[in-house]
N, C-alpha and C positions, 0 to 999 in steps of 0.2 A: 495729531499729533503721532511722530516717533522719538523714542530716546533708546540710547542706549542703557544700561540698566546692569548696575551696580550691587547686588541684592545683599549681598554684607555675611559673615556666620551669620547672624542671629536668625534670620528671616526665615531660614531655615529648622529652627530649633527653639528656641524661647520666644520670635516673635513672628512664630507661626500664624497665628491670629492677626496681627500686620499684615503678613504678605499677602492671609486671604481678602483680606479689607481692600487691601491696594489694587490688589488685583478686581475688586467687584467693581470697584470705582473707574479702574481704568478700563475695563470693559463698558459699563455705562459711557462714558463719556466719548469713547472711541480713542483714548489715547493705548499706542501700540508700544512697547519695551523686547529690544532685541535683548536678551543676558548675554553678559558679556562670557563669553568660552573660558575655561580653565581658571577665575577667577581663585583666590584665595585668601587668606585671610588680611586684613588693611594694617591689623596693630595696634590697633587703636586702644586693647584691653592693657597688653604689656608692653609692647615690642618696643614703641618709640621712648617709653622709661629706660628701659635697656640700654639701647643704641642710637645716639642720631641718625647715623647709616641705615642702621634696621628700620628706622621708623620712617625713610624714606622710602627708602626699598621695596616695601611692600606694597605698598600704596601704590608705586610707581610702577611697578609689575603689573597690576591692573590697569593703569591710564594705557600704557603703552600697545596691553592685549586689544584694549578698547579700541587705540589709534589702527591698530592691524587690523580689525575687520576694517578698516574704509569706508565709514559707509557716511562719514562727515556729520554725526550725529551729537548735541551735546548727552554728556551721560546722567540718568539719573540716579541718587543715592538717598534712598528714603531712611536711614540711619544719619543722626544726627554726627554722631562721634566719628564713622565711616567718611561720610560728607566732608567733616574735618581735615581727614587724614590726607583722604582725595587733594583735595586744596591744598596741602601742602607741599604732596608730590609735585604737584602741576605748578606750583611757585616755585619749588628747588628744580625741577627741571628747565625752567627758565632763565636761571638764574648760570650766577658762576660756578655751582656743582654738579652742573647738567654732564660734565664730559665725565666724571663718576659714581655720578649716579646710573647711566650707562653702562658702565663698566661692572658695575653692582646686577643691575640687572640682565647685565648679557643678553639686551635686547637695546635698539633705536627706543628713544622717546621723546616727542616734541611738546611736551606740554602744551598742547593747542584747543585742549578742552575747556567747558563751560560747565 
């Protein structure tokens, strides 16, 4: 199995042990992750509490970057908070705020990830 992969901020800092165990399990069962290039914080810590637009734009940028990879893969997000923010971004991209979201992140987003 192959997935696009959003590691989030913590996987290289406080969650480094979690990342190592995830990589070990993935290698053991033959799962492959393709990391999203140039990803950024999803805003789960404070972004969404500061501004609704920021709370949507931060994870939407990462979703759009994943879509730009054009790999046709679902996305793996191991952090529960990051996962929640990414699902919010996909939901927002599929709704009435789609055009506003694209203007905020200055790139196209379809919101077609699972």
